[in-house]
C-alpha positions as CSV (number, residue, x, y, z in Angstrom):
1,M,-6.4,-40.5,-2.3
2,Q,-4.7,-40.6,-5.7
3,R,-2.5,-38.2,-7.7
4,S,-5.3,-37.7,-10.2
5,D,-7.4,-36.1,-7.4
6,F,-5.1,-33.1,-7.6
7,R,-4.6,-30.2,-10.2
8,C,-2.0,-28.4,-8.2
9,F,1.4,-30.0,-7.0
10,H,4.5,-28.8,-5.4
11,R,7.7,-30.8,-5.8
12,L,10.5,-30.9,-3.4
13,R,13.4,-33.1,-2.3
14,V,13.8,-34.1,1.3
15,R,16.8,-32.4,3.0
16,W,19.1,-33.5,5.7
17,A,17.8,-31.1,8.2
18,E,14.1,-32.4,7.9
19,V,15.0,-36.1,8.8
20,D,15.5,-37.7,12.2
21,M,18.0,-40.2,13.5
22,Q,16.4,-43.0,11.4
23,K,16.8,-40.8,8.2
24,I,13.1,-40.4,7.9
25,V,11.3,-37.2,7.7
26,F,10.3,-35.8,11.2
27,N,6.5,-35.8,11.5
28,G,6.2,-32.0,11.8
29,H,7.7,-31.2,8.6
30,Y,4.9,-32.6,6.7
31,L,2.8,-29.7,7.7
32,M,5.6,-27.3,6.5
33,Y,5.5,-29.3,3.1
34,I,1.7,-28.7,2.8
35,D,2.1,-25.2,3.8
36,T,4.6,-24.7,1.1
37,A,2.5,-26.3,-1.5
38,M,-0.2,-23.6,-0.4
39,S,2.0,-20.8,-1.9
40,D,1.9,-22.8,-5.3
41,Y,-1.8,-23.0,-5.0
42,W,-2.3,-19.3,-5.0
43,R,0.2,-19.0,-7.8
44,A,-1.8,-21.6,-9.9
45,L,-4.9,-19.4,-9.2
46,A,-2.9,-16.4,-10.6
47,L,-3.6,-14.5,-7.3
48,P,-0.8,-12.5,-5.7
49,Y,-1.8,-13.5,-2.2
50,E,-1.2,-10.1,-0.3
51,A,-2.8,-7.9,-3.0
52,S,-5.6,-10.3,-3.5
53,M,-6.6,-10.5,0.2
54,H,-6.4,-6.7,0.3
55,A,-8.8,-6.5,-2.7
56,L,-11.1,-9.1,-1.1
57,G,-11.1,-7.3,2.3
58,G,-10.0,-10.1,4.5
59,E,-7.3,-12.7,5.2
60,M,-7.2,-16.4,5.4
61,Y,-6.3,-18.0,8.9
62,V,-5.7,-21.5,9.6
63,K,-8.4,-22.9,12.2
64,K,-7.4,-26.6,12.1
65,A,-4.7,-28.8,10.7
66,T,-4.7,-32.6,10.8
67,V,-2.1,-35.0,9.3
68,E,-2.5,-38.8,8.7
69,Y,0.7,-40.8,8.1
70,H,0.6,-43.9,5.8
71,A,4.2,-44.3,5.1
72,S,7.6,-42.4,5.7
73,A,9.5,-40.1,3.4
74,R,13.3,-40.5,3.5
75,L,16.3,-38.5,2.9
76,D,16.8,-37.5,-0.8
77,D,13.2,-38.6,-1.6
78,T,11.4,-36.5,-4.3
79,L,8.0,-35.7,-3.1
80,D,4.9,-34.2,-4.9
81,V,2.6,-32.3,-2.5
82,G,-0.9,-32.1,-4.0
83,L,-3.4,-29.6,-2.8
84,R,-7.1,-29.1,-3.5
85,C,-9.9,-26.9,-2.1
86,A,-12.5,-29.6,-1.2
87,R,-15.2,-27.5,0.2
88,V,-16.1,-23.9,0.8
89,G,-18.5,-23.2,3.6
90,N,-20.0,-19.8,4.8
91,S,-16.7,-18.5,6.2
92,S,-14.4,-21.5,6.1
93,C,-12.6,-23.4,3.4
94,L,-11.4,-27.1,3.7
95,F,-8.2,-27.9,1.9
96,E,-7.0,-31.4,1.4
97,A,-3.4,-32.5,0.8
98,G,-1.7,-35.6,-0.5
99,I,2.1,-36.2,-0.2
100,F,3.3,-38.7,-2.8
101,T,6.6,-40.2,-3.8
102,G,5.8,-41.4,-7.3
103,D,2.4,-42.9,-7.2
104,R,2.8,-44.0,-3.6
105,L,0.7,-42.0,-1.1
106,L,2.7,-41.2,2.1
107,V,0.7,-38.7,4.0
108,T,-2.7,-37.0,3.9
109,G,-3.7,-33.8,5.5
110,E,-6.6,-31.6,6.0
111,L,-6.5,-27.9,6.8
112,V,-9.5,-25.7,7.6
113,Y,-9.0,-22.0,6.8
114,V,-11.3,-19.3,7.9
115,F,-11.8,-15.9,6.0
116,A,-11.7,-13.2,8.6
117,D,-11.2,-9.5,9.3
118,P,-7.5,-9.0,9.5
119,A,-7.9,-6.3,12.3
120,T,-10.2,-8.2,14.5
121,Q,-9.7,-11.8,13.2
122,T,-13.5,-12.2,13.4
123,S,-14.8,-14.5,10.6
124,R,-16.4,-13.1,7.5
125,P,-18.4,-14.9,4.7
126,V,-16.1,-16.1,1.9
127,P,-16.3,-13.5,-0.8
128,P,-18.4,-14.7,-3.8
129,A,-15.4,-14.0,-6.1
130,L,-13.1,-16.0,-4.1
131,R,-15.7,-18.9,-3.8
132,A,-16.1,-18.9,-7.7
133,I,-12.2,-19.0,-8.2
134,F,-11.9,-22.1,-6.0
135,D,-14.7,-23.8,-7.7
136,S,-13.6,-23.0,-11.2
137,F,-10.0,-24.0,-10.6
138,E,-11.0,-27.4,-9.1
139,A,-13.4,-27.9,-12.2
140,G,-10.3,-27.4,-14.6
141,A,-11.1,-23.9,-15.8
142,E,-8.6,-21.3,-16.8
143,M,-7.6,-19.0,-14.0
144,A,-6.5,-16.0,-16.2
145,E,-6.9,-14.4,-19.6
146,V,-4.5,-12.7,-21.9
147,R,-5.7,-9.4,-23.4
148,T,-3.9,-7.7,-26.3
149,G,-4.2,-4.2,-27.5
150,D,-2.5,-0.8,-27.8
151,W,-1.1,1.4,-25.1
152,N,-4.3,3.4,-24.7
153,A,-6.1,0.2,-23.7
154,L,-3.5,-1.6,-21.7
155,G,-1.0,1.0,-20.8
156,R,-2.0,1.7,-17.2
157,D,-1.8,-2.0,-16.1
158,A,1.2,-2.7,-18.1
159,A,3.1,0.3,-16.7
160,R,2.2,-0.5,-13.0
161,L,3.5,-4.0,-13.6
162,R,6.8,-2.8,-15.4
163,T,7.3,-0.3,-12.6
164,A,7.2,-2.9,-9.9
165,V,9.4,-5.4,-11.7
166,F,11.9,-3.4,-13.4
167,V,12.1,0.0,-11.4
168,Q,11.3,-1.1,-7.9
169,E,12.7,-4.7,-7.9
170,Q,15.5,-4.6,-10.4
171,G,16.6,-1.0,-9.8
172,I,16.3,0.2,-13.5
173,P,15.9,3.9,-13.8
174,A,12.3,4.9,-14.7
175,E,13.4,7.0,-17.6
176,I,15.0,4.0,-19.2
177,E,12.1,1.6,-18.5
178,A,9.6,3.9,-20.4
179,D,10.1,4.9,-23.9
180,A,8.3,6.2,-26.9
181,L,7.9,2.8,-28.6
182,D,5.2,1.8,-26.3
183,A,2.9,4.2,-28.5
184,T,3.3,1.8,-31.5
185,A,3.8,-1.6,-29.9
186,R,1.3,-4.3,-29.5
187,H,0.8,-4.9,-25.8
188,A,-0.3,-8.1,-23.8
189,V,-1.5,-8.2,-20.2
190,V,-2.5,-11.3,-18.3
191,F,-5.4,-10.6,-15.9
192,N,-6.5,-12.9,-13.3
193,R,-10.1,-13.5,-12.2
194,L,-10.1,-10.5,-10.0
195,G,-9.1,-8.3,-12.8
196,M,-5.8,-7.8,-11.7
197,P,-2.7,-7.6,-14.0
198,V,-0.1,-10.3,-13.3
199,A,2.1,-10.3,-16.4
200,T,2.7,-8.0,-19.4
201,G,4.9,-7.7,-22.4
202,R,4.9,-6.0,-25.7
203,L,5.6,-6.7,-29.5
204,L,7.4,-4.3,-31.9
205,Q,8.1,-4.5,-35.5
206,A,12.0,-4.6,-35.6
207,S,12.0,-4.9,-39.4
208,P,9.7,-6.2,-42.2
209,G,8.8,-9.8,-41.2
210,V,10.7,-9.7,-37.8
211,G,9.0,-9.0,-34.5
212,R,10.8,-8.0,-31.2
213,I,9.4,-8.9,-28.0
214,G,10.2,-6.9,-24.9
215,R,9.3,-5.6,-21.5
216,M,8.3,-9.1,-20.3
217,A,7.4,-8.6,-16.6
218,V,5.6,-11.1,-14.3
219,D,4.3,-10.2,-10.8
220,R,6.8,-11.6,-8.3
221,S,4.4,-13.4,-6.2
222,V,3.1,-15.6,-9.0
223,R,6.4,-15.9,-10.9
224,G,7.5,-19.4,-11.7
225,S,4.0,-20.7,-12.7
226,Q,2.7,-20.7,-16.2
227,W,1.7,-17.0,-16.6
228,G,5.0,-15.9,-18.1
229,R,4.7,-18.6,-20.7
230,R,1.2,-17.8,-21.4
231,L,2.2,-14.2,-21.9
232,L,5.0,-15.2,-24.2
233,D,3.0,-17.4,-26.3
234,A,0.4,-14.8,-26.8
235,L,3.0,-12.4,-28.2
236,V,4.6,-15.0,-30.4
237,D,0.9,-15.8,-31.7
238,A,0.5,-12.1,-32.4
239,A,3.7,-11.9,-34.3
240,R,2.8,-15.0,-36.4
241,A,-0.8,-13.6,-37.1
242,R,0.7,-10.6,-38.6
243,G,2.8,-12.5,-40.9
244,D,6.2,-12.3,-39.1
245,R,8.7,-15.0,-40.1
246,E,10.8,-14.6,-36.9
247,V,10.8,-12.9,-33.5
248,Q,13.8,-11.6,-31.6
249,L,14.3,-10.5,-27.8
250,H,16.9,-9.4,-25.6
251,A,16.8,-11.7,-22.5
252,Q,18.2,-11.2,-19.2
253,R,20.6,-14.0,-18.6
254,S,18.6,-15.1,-15.5
255,A,15.7,-15.8,-17.9
256,E,17.6,-17.4,-20.7
257,G,16.5,-20.9,-19.7
258,F,12.8,-19.8,-19.8
259,Y,13.0,-18.6,-23.3
260,R,15.1,-21.6,-24.4
261,R,12.3,-23.9,-23.1
262,A,10.0,-21.7,-25.4
263,G,12.0,-22.5,-28.5
264,F,14.4,-19.4,-28.5
265,T,18.0,-19.7,-29.4
266,A,20.8,-17.4,-28.2
267,T,22.8,-15.6,-30.7
268,G,26.1,-13.5,-30.2
269,E,27.8,-12.6,-27.0
270,P,26.3,-11.5,-23.8
271,W,26.3,-7.7,-22.8
272,K,25.3,-5.5,-19.9
273,E,22.2,-3.1,-20.3
274,A,21.1,-1.1,-17.2
275,G,23.7,-3.1,-15.2
276,I,22.0,-6.3,-16.1
277,D,23.5,-9.1,-18.2
278,H,21.5,-9.7,-21.5
279,I,21.7,-12.0,-24.4
280,A,20.0,-11.7,-27.9
281,M,17.7,-14.6,-28.8
282,H,15.4,-15.4,-31.6
283,R,12.8,-18.1,-32.8
284,A,11.9,-18.7,-36.3
285,L,8.1,-18.9,-36.9
286,Q,6.1,-21.2,-39.1
287,G,2.6,-21.1,-40.3
């Protein structure tokens, strides 16, 4: 088993609480590491786990877990936990894991999950849609698509995401979150392979040649993967395509690093909006 066998990785650093008296990782923690990587696997699929399982009419239950130890991880080691779906049967899925430090393989694991009725925990066939998602991901395919359009086309899905993130999660009043600018904005929504919206944003014309990106929202359960960046890139591309020379945005300070990594620069002093710290940022566009 090699790093190149995996498309999905979760990185972690070994903590004091996870080692034994010899300062090596206690054996049971490796299963916890693998289980943590499983959350990143669902994010890589652009599947909010709870909502996706509800849509698919079942749940994934662990039937069997095995671990083989090749070498020990030690306190403060940085580990990369690779995870892949190796096989999908009628009602079960086999996941294989590899835990690496650098290119050195420390631990391998196998987890057998069964797709089942959540009420009775009796097995059900793996839905064709989920089977296709696993197969496509492991083959290197894209897991989501970005659609752009007007409010009539995308407003329902965009509004649902924005309400969940801004109103329910951040406590912003609904009358502030929604405004008349939606009617003239160019909207973008990222849809996963189940047709569920997982990220949204909009592009306004702040002035001739200047675009303004706003209302960036990503479903909480898939946040931290690539989907916010994919959305932002689509909005920047839309601004460039219509001839804008610059794009601006008002970033929440907690997301400032995300925008900096995408080439945006902060300008001016921070301020509060709806009780949340913001800062103005901009990015020059080239052809």
